[in-house]
TORKOL-4160 file (C-alpha; in steps of 0.2 Angstrom, whole numbers, padded with zeros to 4 digits, m for minus):
287
<pt num="1" X="0457" Y="0690" Z="0410"/>
<pt num="2" X="0461" Y="0671" Z="0410"/>
<pt num="3" X="0452" Y="0658" Z="0420"/>
<pt num="4" X="0463" Y="0648" Z="0432"/>
<pt num="5" X="0451" Y="0634" Z="0432"/>
<pt num="6" X="0450" Y="0631" Z="0414"/>
<pt num="7" X="0469" Y="0633" Z="0411"/>
<pt num="8" X="0476" Y="0622" Z="0424"/>
<pt num="9" X="0485" Y="0606" Z="0419"/>
<pt num="10" X="0475" Y="0590" Z="0418"/>
<pt num="11" X="0489" Y="0577" Z="0414"/>
<pt num="12" X="0505" Y="0574" Z="0424"/>
<pt num="13" X="0517" Y="0561" Z="0418"/>
<pt num="14" X="0533" Y="0553" Z="0425"/>
<pt num="15" X="0543" Y="0537" Z="0425"/>
<pt num="16" X="0543" Y="0523" Z="0438"/>
<pt num="17" X="0557" Y="0511" Z="0433"/>
<pt num="18" X="0553" Y="0505" Z="0416"/>
<pt num="19" X="0534" Y="0509" Z="0418"/>
<pt num="20" X="0527" Y="0526" Z="0412"/>
<pt num="21" X="0513" Y="0533" Z="0424"/>
<pt num="22" X="0501" Y="0547" Z="0421"/>
<pt num="23" X="0489" Y="0556" Z="0433"/>
<pt num="24" X="0473" Y="0561" Z="0424"/>
<pt num="25" X="0463" Y="0575" Z="0431"/>
<pt num="26" X="0445" Y="0569" Z="0427"/>
<pt num="27" X="0436" Y="0582" Z="0437"/>
<pt num="28" X="0437" Y="0595" Z="0451"/>
<pt num="29" X="0423" Y="0600" Z="0463"/>
<pt num="30" X="0424" Y="0614" Z="0475"/>
<pt num="31" X="0413" Y="0610" Z="0491"/>
<pt num="32" X="0408" Y="0617" Z="0508"/>
<pt num="33" X="0407" Y="0609" Z="0525"/>
<pt num="34" X="0425" Y="0602" Z="0527"/>
<pt num="35" X="0421" Y="0596" Z="0545"/>
<pt num="36" X="0405" Y="0587" Z="0542"/>
<pt num="37" X="0413" Y="0578" Z="0526"/>
<pt num="38" X="0429" Y="0572" Z="0534"/>
<pt num="39" X="0426" Y="0573" Z="0553"/>
<pt num="40" X="0408" Y="0572" Z="0558"/>
<pt num="41" X="0406" Y="0570" Z="0577"/>
<pt num="42" X="0422" Y="0580" Z="0580"/>
<pt num="43" X="0423" Y="0598" Z="0586"/>
<pt num="44" X="0421" Y="0610" Z="0572"/>
<pt num="45" X="0433" Y="0621" Z="0581"/>
<pt num="46" X="0446" Y="0607" Z="0581"/>
<pt num="47" X="0444" Y="0605" Z="0562"/>
<pt num="48" X="0445" Y="0623" Z="0559"/>
<pt num="49" X="0461" Y="0625" Z="0569"/>
<pt num="50" X="0468" Y="0610" Z="0559"/>
<pt num="51" X="0464" Y="0619" Z="0543"/>
<pt num="52" X="0471" Y="0636" Z="0549"/>
<pt num="53" X="0487" Y="0627" Z="0554"/>
<pt num="54" X="0488" Y="0619" Z="0537"/>
<pt num="55" X="0485" Y="0636" Z="0527"/>
<pt num="56" X="0468" Y="0630" Z="0520"/>
<pt num="57" X="0451" Y="0637" Z="0521"/>
<pt num="58" X="0441" Y="0633" Z="0537"/>
<pt num="59" X="0426" Y="0626" Z="0527"/>
<pt num="60" X="0428" Y="0626" Z="0508"/>
<pt num="61" X="0439" Y="0613" Z="0500"/>
<pt num="62" X="0444" Y="0606" Z="0483"/>
<pt num="63" X="0439" Y="0588" Z="0479"/>
<pt num="64" X="0449" Y="0581" Z="0464"/>
<pt num="65" X="0445" Y="0565" Z="0454"/>
<pt num="66" X="0462" Y="0558" Z="0447"/>
<pt num="67" X="0462" Y="0541" Z="0439"/>
<pt num="68" X="0479" Y="0533" Z="0436"/>
<pt num="69" X="0486" Y="0526" Z="0419"/>
<pt num="70" X="0501" Y="0514" Z="0419"/>
<pt num="71" X="0510" Y="0509" Z="0403"/>
<pt num="72" X="0520" Y="0494" Z="0407"/>
<pt num="73" X="0528" Y="0493" Z="0390"/>
<pt num="74" X="0517" Y="0479" Z="0385"/>
<pt num="75" X="0500" Y="0484" Z="0392"/>
<pt num="76" X="0491" Y="0501" Z="0396"/>
<pt num="77" X="0482" Y="0499" Z="0413"/>
<pt num="78" X="0469" Y="0512" Z="0418"/>
<pt num="79" X="0464" Y="0513" Z="0437"/>
<pt num="80" X="0446" Y="0519" Z="0437"/>
<pt num="81" X="0436" Y="0528" Z="0424"/>
<pt num="82" X="0431" Y="0544" Z="0432"/>
<pt num="83" X="0414" Y="0552" Z="0434"/>
<pt num="84" X="0408" Y="0549" Z="0416"/>
<pt num="85" X="0397" Y="0564" Z="0416"/>
<pt num="86" X="0397" Y="0580" Z="0406"/>
<pt num="87" X="0411" Y="0588" Z="0417"/>
<pt num="88" X="0422" Y="0572" Z="0415"/>
<pt num="89" X="0439" Y="0575" Z="0406"/>
<pt num="90" X="0446" Y="0558" Z="0406"/>
<pt num="91" X="0445" Y="0555" Z="0388"/>
<pt num="92" X="0452" Y="0572" Z="0384"/>
<pt num="93" X="0466" Y="0568" Z="0396"/>
<pt num="94" X="0470" Y="0552" Z="0386"/>
<pt num="95" X="0469" Y="0561" Z="0370"/>
<pt num="96" X="0482" Y="0573" Z="0376"/>
<pt num="97" X="0493" Y="0558" Z="0378"/>
<pt num="98" X="0489" Y="0553" Z="0360"/>
<pt num="99" X="0478" Y="0539" Z="0366"/>
<pt num="100" X="0460" Y="0534" Z="0363"/>
<pt num="101" X="0448" Y="0522" Z="0373"/>
<pt num="102" X="0454" Y="0507" Z="0362"/>
<pt num="103" X="0472" Y="0509" Z="0367"/>
<pt num="104" X="0467" Y="0504" Z="0385"/>
<pt num="105" X="0471" Y="0485" Z="0388"/>
<pt num="106" X="0466" Y="0483" Z="0406"/>
<pt num="107" X="0453" Y="0493" Z="0416"/>
<pt num="108" X="0455" Y="0491" Z="0435"/>
<pt num="109" X="0441" Y="0496" Z="0446"/>
<pt num="110" X="0447" Y="0500" Z="0464"/>
<pt num="111" X="0429" Y="0500" Z="0470"/>
<pt num="112" X="0411" Y="0503" Z="0465"/>
<pt num="113" X="0407" Y="0521" Z="0468"/>
<pt num="114" X="0401" Y="0532" Z="0454"/>
<pt num="115" X="0416" Y="0543" Z="0452"/>
<pt num="116" X="0426" Y="0527" Z="0448"/>
<pt num="117" X="0414" Y="0518" Z="0437"/>
<pt num="118" X="0405" Y="0532" Z="0429"/>
<pt num="119" X="0416" Y="0532" Z="0413"/>
<pt num="120" X="0414" Y="0513" Z="0410"/>
<pt num="121" X="0399" Y="0514" Z="0399"/>
<pt num="122" X="0392" Y="0528" Z="0388"/>
<pt num="123" X="0375" Y="0526" Z="0379"/>
<pt num="124" X="0374" Y="0508" Z="0385"/>
<pt num="125" X="0390" Y="0503" Z="0377"/>
<pt num="126" X="0407" Y="0500" Z="0385"/>
<pt num="127" X="0419" Y="0514" Z="0382"/>
<pt num="128" X="0435" Y="0504" Z="0383"/>
<pt num="129" X="0429" Y="0490" Z="0370"/>
<pt num="130" X="0446" Y="0481" Z="0369"/>
<pt num="131" X="0450" Y="0481" Z="0388"/>
<pt num="132" X="0448" Y="0467" Z="0400"/>
<pt num="133" X="0441" Y="0472" Z="0417"/>
<pt num="134" X="0448" Y="0469" Z="0434"/>
<pt num="135" X="0436" Y="0470" Z="0449"/>
<pt num="136" X="0439" Y="0466" Z="0467"/>
<pt num="137" X="0429" Y="0450" Z="0470"/>
<pt num="138" X="0422" Y="0456" Z="0487"/>
<pt num="139" X="0417" Y="0473" Z="0480"/>
<pt num="140" X="0409" Y="0465" Z="0465"/>
<pt num="141" X="0399" Y="0453" Z="0475"/>
<pt num="142" X="0394" Y="0467" Z="0488"/>
<pt num="143" X="0386" Y="0478" Z="0474"/>
<pt num="144" X="0378" Y="0464" Z="0463"/>
<pt num="145" X="0371" Y="0454" Z="0477"/>
<pt num="146" X="0366" Y="0470" Z="0486"/>
<pt num="147" X="0360" Y="0462" Z="0502"/>
<pt num="148" X="0369" Y="0473" Z="0514"/>
<pt num="149" X="0369" Y="0490" Z="0505"/>
<pt num="150" X="0363" Y="0504" Z="0516"/>
<pt num="151" X="0349" Y="0515" Z="0510"/>
<pt num="152" X="0360" Y="0530" Z="0506"/>
<pt num="153" X="0369" Y="0519" Z="0494"/>
<pt num="154" X="0355" Y="0511" Z="0485"/>
<pt num="155" X="0356" Y="0522" Z="0470"/>
<pt num="156" X="0375" Y="0518" Z="0469"/>
<pt num="157" X="0370" Y="0499" Z="0469"/>
<pt num="158" X="0358" Y="0502" Z="0455"/>
<pt num="159" X="0371" Y="0511" Z="0445"/>
<pt num="160" X="0384" Y="0498" Z="0448"/>
<pt num="161" X="0372" Y="0484" Z="0442"/>
<pt num="162" X="0368" Y="0494" Z="0426"/>
<pt num="163" X="0386" Y="0498" Z="0422"/>
<pt num="164" X="0396" Y="0483" Z="0428"/>
<pt num="165" X="0386" Y="0468" Z="0429"/>
<pt num="166" X="0386" Y="0466" Z="0410"/>
<pt num="167" X="0405" Y="0467" Z="0410"/>
<pt num="168" X="0408" Y="0451" Z="0421"/>
<pt num="169" X="0411" Y="0440" Z="0406"/>
<pt num="170" X="0426" Y="0451" Z="0401"/>
<pt num="171" X="0432" Y="0453" Z="0419"/>
<pt num="172" X="0445" Y="0445" Z="0431"/>
<pt num="173" X="0440" Y="0445" Z="0449"/>
<pt num="174" X="0454" Y="0447" Z="0462"/>
<pt num="175" X="0458" Y="0448" Z="0481"/>
<pt num="176" X="0471" Y="0456" Z="0491"/>
<pt num="177" X="0488" Y="0448" Z="0487"/>
<pt num="178" X="0484" Y="0444" Z="0469"/>
<pt num="179" X="0493" Y="0452" Z="0454"/>
<pt num="180" X="0484" Y="0462" Z="0440"/>
<pt num="181" X="0500" Y="0460" Z="0430"/>
<pt num="182" X="0518" Y="0457" Z="0435"/>
<pt num="183" X="0523" Y="0472" Z="0446"/>
<pt num="184" X="0505" Y="0477" Z="0450"/>
<pt num="185" X="0498" Y="0469" Z="0466"/>
<pt num="186" X="0482" Y="0471" Z="0475"/>
<pt num="187" X="0482" Y="0477" Z="0494"/>
<pt num="188" X="0467" Y="0476" Z="0506"/>
<pt num="189" X="0460" Y="0494" Z="0508"/>
<pt num="190" X="0443" Y="0490" Z="0514"/>
<pt num="191" X="0432" Y="0502" Z="0524"/>
<pt num="192" X="0428" Y="0517" Z="0513"/>
<pt num="193" X="0419" Y="0503" Z="0503"/>
<pt num="194" X="0418" Y="0485" Z="0508"/>
<pt num="195" X="0430" Y="0478" Z="0495"/>
<pt num="196" X="0441" Y="0493" Z="0491"/>
<pt num="197" X="0458" Y="0488" Z="0484"/>
<pt num="198" X="0474" Y="0498" Z="0484"/>
<pt num="199" X="0488" Y="0493" Z="0473"/>
<pt num="200" X="0507" Y="0492" Z="0475"/>
<pt num="201" X="0516" Y="0495" Z="0459"/>
<pt num="202" X="0534" Y="0491" Z="0457"/>
<pt num="203" X="0546" Y="0492" Z="0442"/>
<pt num="204" X="0565" Y="0491" Z="0443"/>
<pt num="205" X="0565" Y="0493" Z="0462"/>
<pt num="206" X="0554" Y="0509" Z="0462"/>
<pt num="207" X="0537" Y="0508" Z="0470"/>
<pt num="208" X="0521" Y="0517" Z="0469"/>
<pt num="209" X="0506" Y="0514" Z="0481"/>
<pt num="210" X="0489" Y="0518" Z="0472"/>
<pt num="211" X="0478" Y="0520" Z="0487"/>
<pt num="212" X="0462" Y="0526" Z="0478"/>
<pt num="213" X="0449" Y="0532" Z="0491"/>
<pt num="214" X="0457" Y="0525" Z="0507"/>
<pt num="215" X="0461" Y="0544" Z="0511"/>
<pt num="216" X="0449" Y="0557" Z="0505"/>
<pt num="217" X="0457" Y="0573" Z="0511"/>
<pt num="218" X="0476" Y="0577" Z="0511"/>
<pt num="219" X="0476" Y="0586" Z="0528"/>
<pt num="220" X="0461" Y="0579" Z="0538"/>
<pt num="221" X="0462" Y="0561" Z="0533"/>
<pt num="222" X="0481" Y="0560" Z="0535"/>
<pt num="223" X="0485" Y="0570" Z="0550"/>
<pt num="224" X="0469" Y="0563" Z="0559"/>
<pt num="225" X="0467" Y="0546" Z="0552"/>
<pt num="226" X="0456" Y="0541" Z="0567"/>
<pt num="227" X="0443" Y="0554" Z="0562"/>
<pt num="228" X="0429" Y="0545" Z="0553"/>
<pt num="229" X="0423" Y="0552" Z="0536"/>
<pt num="230" X="0405" Y="0553" Z="0532"/>
<pt num="231" X="0407" Y="0544" Z="0515"/>
<pt num="232" X="0416" Y="0529" Z="0523"/>
<pt num="233" X="0404" Y="0514" Z="0523"/>
<pt num="234" X="0413" Y="0505" Z="0537"/>
<pt num="235" X="0420" Y="0519" Z="0547"/>
<pt num="236" X="0429" Y="0509" Z="0560"/>
<pt num="237" X="0437" Y="0498" Z="0547"/>
<pt num="238" X="0442" Y="0513" Z="0537"/>
<pt num="239" X="0451" Y="0521" Z="0552"/>
<pt num="240" X="0461" Y="0505" Z="0554"/>
<pt num="241" X="0465" Y="0504" Z="0535"/>
<pt num="242" X="0471" Y="0522" Z="0535"/>
<pt num="243" X="0483" Y="0519" Z="0550"/>
<pt num="244" X="0490" Y="0503" Z="0542"/>
<pt num="245" X="0493" Y="0511" Z="0525"/>
<pt num="246" X="0501" Y="0527" Z="0533"/>
<pt num="247" X="0513" Y="0516" Z="0543"/>
<pt num="248" X="0517" Y="0506" Z="0527"/>
<pt num="249" X="0519" Y="0522" Z="0516"/>
<pt num="250" X="0530" Y="0531" Z="0529"/>
<pt num="251" X="0541" Y="0516" Z="0534"/>
<pt num="252" X="0544" Y="0511" Z="0516"/>
<pt num="253" X="0545" Y="0528" Z="0509"/>
<pt num="254" X="0533" Y="0525" Z="0495"/>
<pt num="255" X="0527" Y="0537" Z="0482"/>
<pt num="256" X="0508" Y="0538" Z="0483"/>
<pt num="257" X="0494" Y="0541" Z="0470"/>
<pt num="258" X="0478" Y="0547" Z="0479"/>
<pt num="259" X="0462" Y="0548" Z="0469"/>
<pt num="260" X="0456" Y="0563" Z="0479"/>
<pt num="261" X="0473" Y="0571" Z="0484"/>
<pt num="262" X="0477" Y="0589" Z="0476"/>
<pt num="263" X="0482" Y="0587" Z="0458"/>
<pt num="264" X="0492" Y="0578" Z="0452"/>
<pt num="265" X="0488" Y="0567" Z="0468"/>
<pt num="266" X="0506" Y="0562" Z="0471"/>
<pt num="267" X="0516" Y="0563" Z="0486"/>
<pt num="268" X="0525" Y="0555" Z="0501"/>
<pt num="269" X="0520" Y="0552" Z="0519"/>
<pt num="270" X="0530" Y="0560" Z="0533"/>
<pt num="271" X="0529" Y="0553" Z="0551"/>
<pt num="272" X="0529" Y="0569" Z="0562"/>
<pt num="273" X="0525" Y="0573" Z="0580"/>
<pt num="274" X="0516" Y="0556" Z="0583"/>
<pt num="275" X="0505" Y="0558" Z="0567"/>
<pt num="276" X="0508" Y="0560" Z="0548"/>
<pt num="277" X="0509" Y="0573" Z="0535"/>
<pt num="278" X="0506" Y="0573" Z="0516"/>
<pt num="279" X="0522" Y="0579" Z="0506"/>
<pt num="280" X="0517" Y="0583" Z="0488"/>
<pt num="281" X="0529" Y="0580" Z="0474"/>
<pt num="282" X="0539" Y="0594" Z="0468"/>
<pt num="283" X="0553" Y="0591" Z="0455"/>
<pt num="284" X="0559" Y="0574" Z="0461"/>
<pt num="285" X="0550" Y="0564" Z="0448"/>
<pt num="286" X="0557" Y="0575" Z="0434"/>
<pt num="287" X="0576" Y="0573" Z="0437"/>
């Protein structure tokens, strides 16, 4: 009897203009407590009804971790490095593409949470030895200065300092509106973390929005962006960010890459009945 969890695909590739894109499934976690994770303070009945109407379990959910790799033709750019623990598959995903860590030219860190920086360092040494690193300036300052970190995040602050502080000499620090490379521009997505960055990627008129953790669940966060998620640091700001990005994605018909959306984490946003819905990709990227 085969195991559906071990046989699932871990890499999804497609073209975006002249760029080549790969969604990399670093890890998958099945969790309980859908309502308390993504809608604390809301009626559990309301969350359960939303789940039932969307044909998902009322309580259990699958949480994916999906870094994005972009090959511009001249440089290979990796957005986030995954969890970096024993269950992390990022390096195996790269290997499936015929790549190793030394093939990565740029590592972009969208924000400083462990599932995004965990794969940066192994045994005290940088994993991506040839790469230059790109951090949001506000995010880097928040974790390294550490003056406003809430108690629940202190262990994450310490991890960030251990993993990221020594990379500063090889890093570029950017703000919303700055380019990582031609065709890759940072966008303010703060709220989930103080300096979270999304990225608008454009090649030959085709566009992709890498929104990282601005949205944590493909039903709850998108159909009810006003519901505050437990994991968001500034919950009010995160709500405003979600509303802004949803309007942007729907109006501009953007393709989305979401770090925690169902694998391959790619879809579009549909405006519907005064709210929004996630439309996962089907064959449109393959024809």
